[in-house]
C-alpha positions as CSV (number, residue, x, y, z in Angstrom):
1,M,0.0,0.0,0.0
2,D,1.3,3.5,-1.0
3,L,0.7,5.4,2.2
4,T,1.4,8.7,0.5
5,R,-1.9,8.2,-1.3
6,A,-3.8,7.4,2.0
7,K,-6.2,9.7,3.8
8,I,-5.5,11.2,7.2
9,R,-7.5,8.6,9.1
10,D,-5.7,5.8,7.3
11,L,-2.3,7.4,8.2
12,R,-3.5,7.7,11.8
13,K,-4.2,4.0,11.9
14,A,-0.9,3.1,10.3
15,L,1.0,5.3,12.9
16,D,-0.9,4.0,15.9
17,T,-0.5,0.4,14.9
18,K,3.2,0.9,14.3
19,E,2.8,-0.1,10.6
20,I,5.0,2.9,10.0
21,G,6.9,5.4,12.1
22,A,6.4,9.1,12.0
23,A,9.9,9.8,10.6
24,E,9.5,7.0,8.1
25,L,6.2,8.3,6.9
26,C,7.7,11.8,6.6
27,G,10.6,10.3,4.6
28,E,8.2,8.7,2.1
29,Y,6.7,12.1,1.3
30,F,10.1,13.7,0.9
31,K,11.1,10.9,-1.5
32,K,8.1,11.8,-3.7
33,I,8.8,15.6,-3.4
34,E,12.4,15.0,-4.5
35,A,11.3,12.8,-7.3
36,S,8.6,14.9,-8.9
37,D,8.4,18.4,-7.5
38,D,11.1,19.7,-9.9
39,K,8.4,19.2,-12.6
40,L,5.3,20.3,-10.5
41,L,6.9,23.2,-8.5
42,S,4.3,23.0,-5.7
43,Y,6.8,23.9,-2.9
44,I,8.9,27.1,-2.4
45,T,10.5,25.9,0.8
46,V,11.0,22.2,1.9
47,T,11.7,21.8,5.6
48,K,13.2,18.3,5.7
49,D,15.5,18.7,8.7
50,K,12.8,20.5,10.8
51,A,10.2,17.9,9.7
52,M,12.4,15.0,11.0
53,E,12.8,16.8,14.4
54,M,9.0,17.3,14.6
55,A,8.4,13.6,13.5
56,A,10.7,12.5,16.4
57,D,8.7,14.5,18.9
58,A,5.5,13.2,17.4
59,Q,6.7,9.6,17.7
60,K,7.3,10.1,21.4
61,K,3.6,11.1,21.8
62,I,2.5,8.1,19.8
63,D,4.6,5.7,21.8
64,A,3.2,7.1,25.0
65,G,-0.3,6.7,23.8
66,E,-0.9,10.4,23.7
67,A,-1.5,10.9,20.0
68,S,-4.3,13.0,18.6
69,M,-5.7,12.8,15.1
70,L,-2.9,14.9,13.5
71,T,0.1,13.7,15.6
72,G,2.8,12.7,13.2
73,I,0.8,13.7,10.1
74,P,2.8,15.6,7.5
75,I,1.1,18.8,6.4
76,A,2.1,21.5,3.8
77,I,1.4,25.1,4.6
78,K,0.6,27.9,2.1
79,D,3.5,30.4,2.0
80,N,1.4,33.4,3.3
81,I,0.8,31.7,6.7
82,C,3.5,32.7,9.3
83,T,5.8,29.9,10.6
84,D,8.3,30.8,13.3
85,G,11.8,30.4,12.0
86,V,10.7,29.3,8.5
87,K,10.6,31.6,5.5
88,T,7.2,33.0,4.6
89,T,7.6,34.7,1.2
90,C,4.0,35.2,-0.1
91,S,5.7,34.2,-3.4
92,S,6.9,37.8,-3.7
93,K,10.4,39.3,-4.1
94,M,9.2,41.8,-1.5
95,L,9.3,39.1,1.2
96,E,11.9,36.8,-0.3
97,N,14.0,36.5,2.8
98,F,11.3,37.2,5.5
99,V,11.5,34.8,8.4
100,P,8.6,35.4,10.9
101,P,9.5,35.5,14.6
102,Y,6.1,33.9,15.5
103,D,3.6,31.3,14.4
104,A,0.2,32.0,13.1
105,T,-2.6,30.8,15.4
106,V,-3.5,28.0,13.0
107,I,0.2,26.8,13.2
108,E,0.1,27.0,17.0
109,N,-3.0,24.8,16.9
110,L,-1.4,22.3,14.6
111,K,1.8,22.2,16.8
112,N,-0.4,21.4,19.8
113,E,-1.7,18.5,17.7
114,G,1.8,17.3,17.0
115,Y,1.8,17.8,13.2
116,V,4.9,17.6,11.0
117,L,5.7,20.5,8.6
118,L,6.6,19.3,5.1
119,G,7.2,22.8,3.8
120,K,5.7,26.0,2.4
121,T,3.7,25.8,-0.8
122,S,3.8,28.2,-3.8
123,M,1.0,30.6,-4.4
124,D,0.0,33.6,-6.5
125,E,2.0,36.6,-5.3
126,F,0.3,37.9,-2.1
127,A,-2.6,35.6,-3.0
128,M,-3.5,37.8,-6.0
129,G,-4.3,35.7,-9.0
130,G,-6.2,32.6,-10.1
131,S,-3.5,30.6,-11.8
132,N,-0.4,30.4,-9.5
133,Q,1.6,31.9,-12.4
134,T,2.1,35.3,-10.6
135,S,4.5,33.6,-8.1
136,A,8.0,35.1,-8.2
137,F,9.6,31.8,-7.3
138,A,7.6,28.7,-8.3
139,K,5.0,28.8,-11.1
140,T,3.1,25.6,-10.1
141,K,1.7,23.2,-12.8
142,N,-1.4,21.0,-12.7
143,P,-0.7,17.4,-11.8
144,Y,-3.3,16.2,-14.3
145,D,-1.7,18.1,-17.2
146,L,1.7,19.9,-16.7
147,E,0.8,22.3,-19.5
148,R,-2.2,23.6,-17.5
149,V,-2.5,25.9,-14.4
150,P,-3.3,24.4,-11.0
151,G,-5.6,27.4,-10.2
152,G,-4.9,29.9,-7.5
153,S,-4.0,31.5,-5.3
154,S,-3.6,28.3,-3.2
155,G,-2.3,26.4,-6.3
156,G,0.8,25.0,-4.6
157,S,-1.2,23.5,-1.8
158,A,-3.9,22.0,-4.1
159,A,-1.2,20.5,-6.5
160,A,0.8,19.1,-3.6
161,V,-2.2,17.2,-2.2
162,S,-3.4,16.1,-5.7
163,A,0.0,14.7,-6.6
164,S,0.4,13.0,-3.2
165,L,3.3,15.2,-2.1
166,A,1.3,16.0,1.1
167,P,-1.8,14.3,2.6
168,C,-3.3,17.6,3.3
169,A,-2.4,21.3,3.3
170,L,-3.6,24.7,4.5
171,G,-4.6,27.4,2.0
172,S,-6.3,30.8,2.2
173,D,-9.4,31.9,0.4
174,T,-10.2,35.5,-0.4
175,G,-12.4,35.0,-3.5
176,G,-12.2,31.3,-4.2
177,S,-8.5,30.7,-3.6
178,I,-9.0,27.3,-1.9
179,R,-12.0,26.1,-3.8
180,Q,-11.0,27.0,-7.4
181,P,-7.5,25.3,-7.3
182,A,-9.1,22.3,-5.5
183,S,-11.5,22.1,-8.4
184,F,-8.7,22.4,-11.0
185,C,-6.5,19.8,-9.2
186,G,-9.3,17.3,-8.4
187,V,-9.2,17.5,-4.6
188,T,-11.5,18.7,-1.8
189,G,-11.1,22.2,-0.2
190,I,-13.2,24.1,2.2
191,K,-13.5,27.8,2.9
192,P,-14.9,28.1,6.4
193,T,-17.3,30.9,7.6
194,Y,-15.6,34.2,8.0
195,G,-14.4,34.4,11.6
196,R,-14.4,30.6,12.1
197,V,-10.6,30.3,11.8
198,S,-8.2,32.9,13.2
199,R,-6.5,35.1,10.6
200,Y,-3.7,36.0,13.1
201,G,-0.4,35.3,11.3
202,L,-2.0,35.2,7.8
203,V,-0.4,37.9,5.6
204,A,-3.4,40.0,4.7
205,F,-4.7,40.5,1.2
206,A,-8.3,41.7,1.9
207,S,-9.0,41.6,5.6
208,S,-12.8,41.4,5.4
209,L,-12.7,38.5,2.9
210,D,-9.6,36.4,3.8
211,Q,-10.1,33.0,5.5
212,I,-7.7,30.1,6.1
213,G,-9.0,26.6,5.3
214,P,-7.8,23.0,4.5
215,I,-7.2,21.3,1.2
216,C,-7.5,17.5,1.5
217,N,-8.3,14.3,-0.4
218,D,-12.0,14.3,0.8
219,A,-14.5,16.0,3.0
220,H,-13.8,13.7,6.0
221,D,-10.2,14.8,6.0
222,C,-11.3,18.5,5.7
223,A,-13.5,18.0,8.8
224,I,-10.6,16.5,10.7
225,M,-8.4,19.5,9.8
226,L,-11.1,22.0,10.8
227,N,-11.4,20.3,14.2
228,A,-7.7,21.1,14.7
229,I,-7.4,24.6,13.3
230,C,-10.6,26.3,14.5
231,S,-10.4,28.3,17.7
232,Q,-11.4,31.6,19.2
233,D,-8.5,34.0,19.3
234,A,-7.9,37.1,21.3
235,H,-5.2,38.1,18.7
236,D,-7.9,38.4,16.0
237,A,-10.7,40.9,16.5
238,T,-12.8,39.2,13.8
239,S,-12.5,35.8,15.4
240,A,-16.1,34.7,16.0
241,R,-17.2,34.1,19.6
242,V,-19.3,31.0,18.7
243,D,-19.1,27.4,19.8
244,I,-16.9,25.1,17.8
245,P,-18.6,21.8,17.0
246,D,-17.2,18.5,16.0
247,F,-17.1,18.9,12.3
248,T,-17.1,15.1,11.7
249,A,-20.4,14.7,13.6
250,K,-22.7,14.6,10.6
251,L,-20.5,12.7,8.2
252,G,-22.1,9.5,7.0
253,Q,-25.6,10.8,7.7
254,S,-28.2,10.5,5.0
255,V,-29.1,13.6,3.0
256,K,-32.7,12.5,2.8
257,G,-34.9,15.5,3.2
258,M,-32.0,18.0,2.7
259,K,-33.1,20.9,0.5
260,I,-30.5,21.8,-2.1
261,A,-30.9,25.1,-3.9
262,M,-29.7,25.5,-7.5
263,P,-29.7,29.3,-8.5
264,K,-30.2,29.6,-12.2
265,E,-27.5,32.3,-12.5
266,F,-24.8,29.7,-11.7
267,Y,-26.0,27.5,-14.7
268,S,-26.0,30.2,-17.4
269,D,-24.4,30.0,-20.9
270,D,-21.2,31.4,-19.4
271,I,-20.5,28.0,-17.8
272,D,-18.9,25.3,-20.0
273,D,-21.3,22.6,-21.0
274,E,-19.2,19.7,-19.6
275,V,-18.9,21.5,-16.2
276,K,-22.6,22.3,-16.1
277,S,-23.7,18.7,-17.0
278,S,-21.4,17.2,-14.4
279,V,-22.7,19.4,-11.6
280,V,-26.3,18.8,-12.7
281,A,-25.6,15.0,-12.7
282,A,-24.2,15.3,-9.2
283,A,-27.3,17.1,-8.1
284,K,-29.4,14.2,-9.5
285,T,-27.2,11.8,-7.6
286,L,-28.0,13.6,-4.3
287,E,-31.7,13.7,-5.3
288,A,-31.6,10.0,-5.7
289,Q,-30.4,9.8,-2.1
290,G,-33.4,11.6,-1.0
291,A,-32.4,15.3,-1.2
292,Q,-34.9,17.8,-2.6
293,L,-33.6,20.1,-5.5
294,I,-35.0,23.7,-5.5
295,D,-34.8,26.1,-8.3
296,C,-34.1,29.7,-7.2
297,S,-32.4,32.9,-8.2
298,I,-29.6,35.2,-6.9
299,P,-29.9,38.2,-9.3
300,G,-27.1,40.0,-7.5
301,L,-24.6,37.6,-9.0
302,K,-24.2,39.8,-12.1
303,Y,-22.7,42.5,-9.8
304,A,-20.4,40.1,-7.8
305,I,-17.2,40.5,-9.8
306,P,-17.0,44.4,-9.8
307,A,-18.1,44.5,-6.1
308,Y,-15.6,41.9,-5.1
309,Y,-12.6,43.4,-6.9
310,L,-13.4,47.0,-5.7
311,I,-13.6,45.8,-2.1
312,A,-10.6,43.4,-2.3
313,C,-8.3,45.8,-4.2
314,A,-9.2,48.7,-1.9
315,E,-8.3,46.6,1.2
316,A,-5.2,45.2,-0.6
317,A,-3.9,48.7,-1.3
318,S,-4.3,49.6,2.3
319,N,-2.7,46.3,3.7
320,L,0.2,46.4,1.3
321,S,1.1,50.0,2.1
322,R,3.3,48.6,4.9
323,F,5.8,47.2,2.4
324,D,7.8,50.3,1.7
325,G,11.4,49.2,1.9
326,I,11.8,50.9,5.3
327,K,10.5,48.5,8.0
328,Y,11.2,45.1,6.5
329,G,11.1,43.3,3.2
330,Y,12.8,44.2,-0.1
331,R,14.8,47.5,0.0
332,G,15.4,49.3,-3.2
333,E,17.7,52.2,-4.0
334,G,17.3,55.9,-3.8
335,R,19.0,59.0,-2.3
336,T,15.7,60.4,-1.0
337,F,13.0,58.9,1.1
338,E,10.5,59.1,-1.8
339,D,12.9,57.5,-4.3
340,L,13.7,54.6,-1.9
341,I,10.0,53.8,-1.4
342,R,9.3,54.1,-5.2
343,D,12.2,51.8,-6.1
344,S,11.4,49.3,-3.3
345,R,7.7,48.9,-4.4
346,S,8.5,49.0,-8.1
347,K,11.0,46.2,-7.9
348,G,9.5,44.3,-5.0
349,F,6.0,43.8,-6.3
350,G,5.0,41.9,-9.4
351,E,2.7,43.2,-12.2
352,E,-0.6,41.8,-10.8
353,V,0.0,43.1,-7.3
354,K,0.8,46.6,-8.8
355,R,-2.4,46.4,-10.9
356,R,-4.5,45.7,-7.8
357,I,-2.9,48.4,-5.7
358,L,-3.5,50.9,-8.4
359,L,-7.2,49.9,-8.7
360,G,-7.6,49.9,-4.9
361,N,-6.1,53.3,-4.5
362,Y,-8.2,54.7,-7.3
363,A,-11.4,53.4,-5.7
364,L,-10.5,54.9,-2.4
365,S,-9.3,58.3,-3.8
366,S,-11.1,61.6,-3.2
367,G,-14.0,62.0,-5.6
368,Y,-14.3,58.3,-6.4
369,Y,-14.9,56.7,-2.9
370,D,-18.7,57.2,-3.0
371,A,-18.9,56.2,-6.7
372,Y,-17.0,53.0,-6.4
373,Y,-16.0,51.7,-2.9
374,K,-19.2,52.8,-1.1
375,K,-21.4,51.4,-3.8
376,A,-19.5,48.1,-3.7
377,L,-20.2,47.9,0.1
378,A,-23.9,48.5,-0.7
379,L,-23.8,45.6,-3.2
380,K,-22.2,43.4,-0.5
381,Q,-25.3,43.9,1.7
382,E,-27.6,43.2,-1.2
383,I,-25.8,39.9,-2.0
384,I,-26.0,38.9,1.7
385,K,-29.7,39.6,1.7
386,E,-30.2,37.5,-1.4
387,Y,-28.3,34.5,0.1
388,N,-30.4,34.8,3.3
389,E,-33.6,34.6,1.2
390,V,-32.4,31.4,-0.4
391,F,-31.5,29.9,2.9
392,D,-35.0,30.6,4.1
393,I,-36.1,27.8,1.7
394,A,-33.0,25.6,1.4
395,D,-30.3,24.0,3.6
396,V,-27.4,24.3,1.1
397,I,-26.7,25.7,-2.3
398,L,-25.1,23.7,-5.1
399,T,-23.1,25.4,-7.9
400,P,-20.1,24.9,-10.2
401,T,-16.9,25.9,-8.6
402,A,-15.5,27.5,-11.8
403,P,-16.9,28.2,-15.2
404,S,-14.3,25.9,-16.8
405,V,-11.7,23.4,-16.0
406,A,-8.0,24.3,-15.7
407,Y,-6.8,26.2,-18.7
408,K,-3.4,26.1,-20.5
409,I,-0.5,28.0,-18.9
410,G,-0.2,31.4,-20.5
411,A,-3.8,31.4,-22.0
412,Q,-4.9,34.4,-19.9
413,D,-1.6,36.2,-19.3
414,N,-2.6,39.1,-21.5
415,D,-6.2,39.4,-20.4
416,P,-6.4,39.9,-16.6
417,V,-10.1,40.8,-16.9
418,K,-10.9,37.4,-18.3
419,M,-9.1,35.8,-15.3
420,Y,-11.1,38.0,-12.9
421,L,-14.4,37.0,-14.5
422,A,-13.5,33.3,-13.9
423,D,-14.1,34.0,-10.2
424,I,-17.8,34.5,-10.8
425,C,-18.8,31.2,-9.1
426,T,-16.8,31.7,-5.9
427,V,-16.5,35.4,-4.9
428,T,-20.1,35.8,-3.5
429,V,-19.3,33.2,-0.8
430,N,-16.5,35.5,0.5
431,I,-18.6,38.6,0.1
432,A,-21.4,37.1,2.2
433,G,-18.9,35.5,4.7
434,L,-20.4,32.0,4.1
435,P,-18.8,28.5,4.2
436,G,-18.2,26.7,0.9
437,I,-16.6,23.4,0.0
438,N,-15.4,22.1,-3.4
439,T,-15.4,18.4,-4.3
440,T,-14.8,16.7,-7.6
441,C,-17.9,15.6,-9.4
442,G,-16.6,14.5,-12.8
443,Y,-13.9,14.7,-15.5
444,T,-13.9,16.2,-19.0
445,G,-13.2,14.1,-22.1
446,E,-9.5,15.1,-21.7
447,G,-9.5,13.8,-18.2
448,M,-9.4,17.1,-16.4
449,P,-11.3,17.3,-13.0
450,I,-14.6,19.2,-12.7
451,G,-15.5,20.7,-9.3
452,M,-18.8,21.5,-7.7
453,S,-19.3,23.7,-4.6
454,V,-21.7,23.2,-1.7
455,I,-22.4,26.5,0.0
456,G,-23.9,26.7,3.5
457,K,-25.4,29.0,6.1
458,R,-23.0,30.9,8.3
459,F,-21.3,28.6,10.8
460,D,-23.0,25.5,9.3
461,E,-19.9,23.8,8.0
462,Q,-21.2,20.5,9.3
463,T,-24.1,20.4,6.8
464,I,-21.9,21.2,3.7
465,L,-19.4,18.6,4.8
466,Q,-22.2,16.1,5.2
467,C,-23.5,16.9,1.7
468,A,-20.1,16.7,0.1
469,D,-19.3,13.5,1.9
470,A,-22.6,11.9,0.8
471,F,-21.7,12.6,-2.8
472,E,-18.1,11.4,-2.4
473,Q,-19.4,8.0,-1.2
474,T,-20.9,7.5,-4.7
475,F,-18.0,8.9,-6.7
476,A,-14.7,7.2,-7.7
477,P,-12.0,9.8,-8.2
478,T,-9.2,9.4,-10.7
479,A,-5.6,10.1,-9.5
480,P,-3.3,12.2,-11.7
481,K,-0.6,10.3,-13.7
482,L,2.2,12.3,-12.2
């Protein structure tokens, strides 16, 4: 049995029964990373020495009978989540040599579980992009077709899990950055409710939209990861003061009687036929299990992309103003204060990041704030209202995760607006602060994965996990050839 293709609960059993040791398991993943990541480019930093130390500590817990679900489990971390003593670059020249002096709260939680850090995964620079091709260091490829993108911004994490270079990984999701690459790479990824997971130690893109979440091989593993990383946090003012349930509690339960909404706007002509037919077929599978399908409408979807990009870019412009070449990060040249800042930001940031800073500053500028940013905030409230109306008649919402499957590398390099429009199926979940999970529901004729998303009510991750798990029990995924 190839344990690197096993799920978390199978690895847990193998470790607890001494079928394999923590260090040996870790070594198996590093063998695969060394053998194939030079082609895939999913990692920026590989932490082999640190991992072996952590594995030794985990083995002591296992031998003492004190292991929890993630003790000794190797995990990859997206490179915008701070790790004490390990480089956190955000895939940007601006932070190329930044080593955080502290751990993000999610990392502290994983350390308490006894996890093992495999390394830091590549991403779009500062999480800005949908292809993983804006990375300054490792432009990740799709494990199903090395000529295609893995999606973004958490493309490195999704590709690593898909190619079995990690059993699970953490990503971050601002407008679909967990769910879209999970869809493109044929794995499962969940974006929790805003506030469910602490953002302390996550390098900010858009503070009102960002959320950390897991990418795994199935919904059950995502639930296990959520149990570990969710916590209330005094360091994060947006951390929700709500009870944290056992996210595995409803797994395996029947979906009989569950009401599943299918908003017509998500099944328009803008969605590829193969994607649409696969998601509709998945809905019929759930209906055969006893779920009730409900037709509905979310008319505000047509405003989602402009509203999202105005809000996200405005917040990004504010958050990234701290990178000026003075405090930390890349320092340029210049004899004056102004020249130094200009040179640092011009050379430290990539083209996509500069584009979004310019858009954000424009939207916040005097004379345009009311016309753009304020109007986008009003649209946000309208979108929230429309989702609430749907949830008055349904338990979950089922949509495609992306309008198409993974596209060829370079296909959208000269058309950023086309890449922005590809976020249409995911951004409203972040705007409304809802939980959403992607799982694979089919493959194209060329063998590329197709993802569907299950969207839930605020803080009802249990139900979307239940729904995704119920479908996964009927579906046989195909592993990539890599």
